[in-house]
C-alpha positions in Angstrom: -22.6 -11.6 16.5 -22.9 -8.0 15.3 -21.6 -7.5 11.8 -19.1 -4.7 11.4 -19.7 -2.1 8.8 -17.1 -1.5 6.2 -15.9 1.2 4.0 -13.7 0.2 1.0 -11.7 3.3 -0.4 -10.7 2.0 -3.7 -13.2 -0.8 -4.3 -12.5 -1.7 -8.0 -8.9 -2.1 -7.6 -7.1 -5.3 -7.0 -7.4 -4.9 -3.0 -10.6 -3.8 -3.0 -11.9 -6.6 -5.2 -10.2 -9.1 -2.6 -11.7 -7.5 0.0 -15.1 -7.7 -1.0 -14.1 -11.4 -1.7 -13.4 -12.0 1.8 -16.5 -10.1 3.2 -18.7 -12.4 0.6 -17.3 -15.4 2.6 -18.0 -14.1 6.1 -21.7 -12.3 5.6 -22.5 -12.8 9.1 -19.5 -10.7 10.3 -19.0 -8.1 7.6 -21.7 -5.6 6.0 -20.7 -2.7 3.4 -21.2 1.2 4.2 -19.4 2.8 1.2 -17.7 2.1 -1.9 -15.2 4.0 -4.1 -13.6 4.3 -7.2 -12.2 6.4 -9.8 -13.4 5.9 -12.7 -14.4 2.4 -13.0 -18.5 3.2 -13.0 -19.7 -0.6 -14.2 -17.8 -2.3 -11.6 -18.6 -0.1 -8.8 -22.5 0.1 -9.8 -22.0 -3.7 -9.7 -20.6 -4.1 -6.2 -23.0 -1.5 -4.5 -25.6 -3.3 -6.0 -24.3 -7.1 -4.7 -23.2 -5.9 -1.2 -26.1 -3.2 -0.4 -23.7 -0.2 -0.1 -25.4 2.9 1.1 -23.3 5.2 -0.2 -21.2 5.1 -3.9 -18.6 7.6 -4.4 -17.1 7.9 -7.8 -13.6 10.1 -7.7 -14.1 11.6 -11.2 -17.0 14.4 -11.0 -18.0 14.0 -14.5 -18.8 10.5 -14.0 -21.4 11.3 -11.5 -24.4 11.0 -13.4 -23.0 7.8 -15.2 -22.9 6.1 -12.0 -26.3 7.0 -10.6 -27.6 5.5 -14.1 -26.0 2.5 -13.4 -27.2 2.2 -10.0 -30.9 2.8 -11.1 -30.4 -0.4 -13.9 -29.3 -2.7 -11.2 -31.9 -1.5 -8.5 -29.3 -0.3 -5.9 -30.1 2.2 -3.5 -26.8 3.8 -2.7 -26.6 7.6 -2.5 -24.0 9.1 -5.2 -21.0 11.3 -4.5 -18.3 12.7 -6.0 -14.6 13.8 -6.0 -12.7 14.4 -2.8 -15.8 15.3 -0.7 -17.6 12.3 -1.8 -14.1 10.3 -0.6 -13.9 12.1 2.6 -17.5 11.3 3.4 -16.9 7.8 2.6 -14.1 7.5 5.0 -15.9 9.6 7.8 -19.4 7.5 7.7 -20.7 7.1 11.0 -22.2 3.6 10.4 -18.6 2.3 9.2 -16.8 0.7 11.7 -13.8 -0.2 9.4 -12.0 1.4 6.7 -10.2 -0.1 4.0 -7.7 2.5 2.7 -7.0 0.9 -0.8 -6.6 3.8 -3.1 -3.2 3.7 -4.8 -0.9 6.4 -4.6 -0.5 10.0 -2.8 -4.4 10.4 -4.2 -5.4 8.2 -1.0 -3.6 10.3 1.2 -6.6 13.0 2.4 -9.2 10.3 2.6 -7.0 8.0 4.6 -6.3 11.3 6.9 -10.1 11.8 7.3 -10.4 8.0 8.4 -7.4 8.8 11.0 -9.0 11.9 12.4 -12.7 9.8 12.8 -11.0 7.6 14.9 -11.4 4.2 12.4 -9.9 1.0 12.5 -8.0 1.8 9.3 -6.7 -1.3 7.3 -3.8 0.2 5.3 -3.1 -0.5 1.7 -2.3 2.8 0.9 1.5 3.0 2.1 1.7 6.5 0.3 0.1 7.7 3.8 3.0 6.5 5.8 5.9 7.2 3.0 4.8 10.7 2.4 3.5 11.6 5.6 4.5 9.2 8.2 4.9 11.1 11.6 2.2 13.4 10.6 -0.2 10.4 9.9 0.7 8.3 12.9 0.3 11.2 15.2 -3.2 12.0 13.7 -4.2 8.2 14.3 -2.9 8.2 17.6 -4.8 11.6 18.9 -8.0 10.3 17.4 -7.9 6.7 18.8 -7.8 5.3 15.3 -6.0 1.7 15.0 -3.9 0.6 12.3 -3.8 -2.9 11.1 -1.4 -3.3 8.0 -2.3 -4.9 4.7 0.4 -5.3 2.5 1.6 -8.7 2.8 5.1 -7.9 4.1 3.8 -5.6 7.0 0.7 -7.9 8.0 3.3 -10.5 8.4 5.6 -8.7 10.6 2.6 -7.9 12.7 1.4 -11.2 12.6 5.0 -12.0 13.7 5.3 -9.4 16.6 3.8 -10.0 20.3 0.7 -10.0 20.6 -0.5 -6.5 21.6 1.7 -4.7 19.5 0.1 -1.8 18.0 0.8 -0.8 14.9 1.8 2.7 14.5 0.6 3.5 18.2 3.3 5.6 19.2 6.7 7.1 18.7 8.6 6.6 21.8 8.2 2.7 22.2 9.5 0.8 19.4 11.0 -2.6 18.7 13.7 -2.7 21.3 10.6 -2.7 23.8 9.3 -5.8 22.2 12.7 -7.8 22.3 13.0 -7.4 18.5 16.4 -7.1 16.9 15.2 -6.2 13.4 12.2 -6.9 10.8 13.0 -8.4 7.5 10.8 -7.7 4.4 11.2 -10.3 1.5 10.8 -9.4 -2.1 10.1 -11.6 -4.9 12.7 -9.8 -7.1 10.0 -9.4 -9.5 10.3 -10.1 -13.5 13.5 -8.8 -14.2 15.5 -10.5 -11.4 18.0 -12.4 -13.2 17.7 -10.8 -16.4 21.3 -9.6 -18.0 21.3 -5.8 -16.5 22.4 -4.8 -20.2 18.6 -5.8 -21.3 16.9 -3.4 -18.7 16.9 -0.5 -21.1 14.6 -2.2 -23.4 12.1 -3.6 -21.1 8.5 -3.0 -22.0 5.1 -1.7 -20.0 3.9 -5.2 -20.9 6.8 -7.1 -19.4 7.3 -4.9 -16.6 3.6 -5.5 -15.3 3.8 -9.3 -15.6 4.5 -10.0 -12.2 5.6 -13.8 -11.7 4.0 -14.3 -8.3 1.0 -11.4 -7.6 -1.5 -10.2 -9.8 -1.3 -6.2 -9.4 -2.0 -2.9 -10.8 0.3 -1.7 -13.5 1.9 1.1 -11.2 2.5 -1.5 -8.1 3.8 -4.4 -10.8 6.3 -1.5 -12.1 7.3 -0.8 -8.8 7.8 -4.4 -7.9 9.9 -4.9 -11.2 12.3 -1.8 -10.1 12.0 -2.8 -6.3 10.8 0.6 -5.6 7.9 -1.1 -4.1 10.0 -2.6 -1.6 11.6 0.6 -1.0 8.3 2.4 0.0 7.7 -0.9 2.4 10.9 0.1 4.2 9.6 3.2 4.9 6.4 2.2 5.9 7.9 -0.3 8.2 10.0 2.6 9.8 6.6 4.3 11.0 4.4 1.1 11.6 6.9 -0.4 13.5 8.8 2.6 14.9 12.1 1.2 13.5 15.4 2.3 13.3 17.2 2.3 9.7 19.2 -0.3 11.2 16.5 -2.5 12.2 15.1 -3.1 8.7 16.0 -5.5 6.4 15.4 -6.4 2.8 16.2 -10.2 1.4 15.4 -11.6 -2.2 12.7 -14.7 -1.6 11.9 -15.4 -5.3 9.3 -17.9 -4.4 6.8 -15.3 -2.1 6.1 -18.3 0.5 7.8 -16.4 3.5 6.0 -13.0 3.5 8.4 -11.3 6.1 9.8 -12.6 9.2 11.0 -10.7 12.7 14.6 -11.3 14.2 14.3 -11.3 18.1 17.2 -10.5 20.6 17.4 -14.0 21.5 18.3 -15.5 18.2 14.8 -16.4 17.1 13.3 -15.6 13.6 9.4 -15.9 13.5 8.1 -16.0 9.9 4.6 -15.9 8.7 4.2 -18.2 5.5 1.3 -18.9 2.9 0.5 -19.1 -0.6 0.9 -15.5 -2.6 -2.8 -14.4 -2.1 -3.9 -10.8 -1.0 -6.8 -12.4 1.0 -4.7 -13.9 3.4 -3.5 -10.4 4.7 -7.0 -8.7 4.0 -9.0 -11.4 6.1 -6.2 -11.2 8.9 -6.8 -7.1 9.2 -10.4 -7.5 8.7 -11.2 -10.0 11.7 -8.1 -9.1 14.0 -7.5 -10.3 16.6 -9.6 -13.1 15.7 -9.3 -15.3 12.4 -11.8 -16.1 9.4 -12.1 -17.8 6.4 -10.5 -16.3 3.4 -10.9 -18.6 0.7 -7.1 -19.3 0.2 -5.5 -22.2 -1.1 -3.9 -23.9 1.5 -0.2 -24.1 1.7 1.2 -27.8 1.1 4.9 -27.7 3.4 5.7 -31.0 1.7 6.0 -29.6 -1.8 8.1 -26.4 -0.4 11.3 -28.1 -1.7 13.2 -24.7 -2.7 12.9 -21.5 -0.6 15.9 -19.2 -1.4 17.1 -16.1 0.1 19.5 -13.7 -1.2 20.7 -10.1 -0.7 19.6 -7.5 -3.0 21.8 -6.1 -5.6 21.6 -2.6 -5.4 23.5 -1.5 -8.3 21.0 -3.6 -10.4 18.2 -2.3 -8.4 19.2 1.2 -7.5 15.4 2.3 -6.4 15.4 0.1 -3.1 18.8 2.0 -2.4 17.4 5.4 -3.0 14.6 4.4 -0.5 16.6 3.6 2.0 18.5 6.5 1.6 15.2 8.7 1.6 14.3 7.1 4.7 17.7 8.1 6.7 17.8 11.6 5.4 13.9 11.8 6.8 12.0 14.8 6.7 10.5 15.7 3.1 13.0 13.1 1.5 10.4 10.4 1.5 7.8 12.3 -0.1 9.8 13.6 -2.7 10.9 9.8 -3.3 7.6 8.8 -3.7 6.7 11.8 -5.8 9.2 11.3 -8.1 8.5 7.6 -8.5 5.0 8.3 -9.5 5.9 10.7 -12.4 8.6 8.3 -13.6 6.3 5.2 -13.4 3.7 7.3 -15.5 6.2 8.4 -17.9 7.5 5.0 -18.5 3.9 3.2 -18.7 3.0 6.1 -21.4 6.4 5.0 -23.3 8.0 8.3 -23.0 11.2 7.3 -21.0 13.0 4.1 -20.6 12.9 1.5 -17.8 16.0 2.2 -17.0 15.6 5.9 -16.7 13.2 5.5 -13.6 15.9 5.5 -11.1 17.7 7.9 -12.5 14.5 10.5 -12.8 14.1 9.7 -9.0 17.6 10.2 -8.1 17.6 13.9 -9.7 14.5 15.1 -8.1 15.7 13.8 -5.0 19.1 15.8 -5.9 16.9 19.3 -6.7 13.8 19.4 -4.5 14.3 20.9 -0.8 14.8 18.7 2.1 12.6 20.2 4.8 10.3 19.2 7.6 6.7 18.6 7.1 4.5 19.1 10.1 1.1 19.2 8.7 -1.0 17.2 5.8 -1.6 20.5 4.0 2.4 20.9 4.2 3.0 17.4 2.7 0.6 17.9 0.0 2.3 21.2 -0.9 5.7 19.6 -1.0 4.1 16.8 -3.0 3.1 19.2 -5.6 6.5 21.0 -5.9 8.3 17.4 -5.9 6.0 16.4 -8.8 6.6 19.6 -11.0 10.7 18.9 -10.3 10.2 15.4 -11.7 8.0 16.2 -15.1 10.8 18.8 -15.8 13.5 16.3 -15.2 11.1 13.5 -17.5 11.0 16.0 -20.3 14.8 16.4 -20.3 15.1 12.3 -20.3 12.8 11.7 -23.5 
């Protein structure tokens, strides 16, 4: 069996670490081409040494020498590059068959686009590529023959529950209707504050917001889960992955995180993908798709599943989800504005400059002030993102 070579953009984050865990369990199937990190020199060097990566990229240019020294200490042979040029080179490596796009936030946009323009098989964990630049990104992937396999547990669950042969992001003309699908249903755990009295949300601390009940995630995505903005971003992502109309996307709260998402069909059937809350399941599926491989995941014991519950989300309690649905309906630059404002809001909250309850206020105010326009290229997307962030920062100062 010929091994496939994998580049991981964001190797030191939770998705990257879990991807390397799955690769390590399947050394006969996968090799590592390139690994990148933002600032974590020590872990990146350790990963490069263990998996014999050919290229190591540190996004912070000031850390290039530190990375070179760390690699020498470990006897790693990886070439070192830094900054956006290094990330682009990693995404475009001719040796890489697969690119795991796992850089969090808009920072991962350019390298993910580069992978699309090179026709790679893209394992998409960077949801911002579709939230911020959905139509532009899908068209770029289609133009160059890139294949998109979703890694977010919810979108991967939907992908697994769609008919065999359905291509995620493959085209804008054919959608769910052609597959006999009535709607896709994204499940959400509800985060750590699902039943916290609304009056107490203003006093929530960053430490509390980052303590997710079911998943181990980074700080930013943990806060997004606590506000349900993460689910809102996933709604927009689903629109582009599956060419779904807004009315074909639904969200249900499912605190146990066992049913990862569902697909409802025209004939009344509902297909659900279930499993223990472990990101190695969707990562392994995406890596080997359309085959299946060992992921190291604890097996689900259905006999112990005595309480699987579902409820509709409370949009007054979690206004970020409603704002995301509205941005999707408005289209154009609205989702890009939503994402930029949310990143500034979460950053401000984690730094203690605004309260938890001010996050949706900041996002809504930015949506009201930023221009709504059509975005036709990555350059236009990035320029709008910069302007939306400028507006959001001004609003954040006013909310302090």
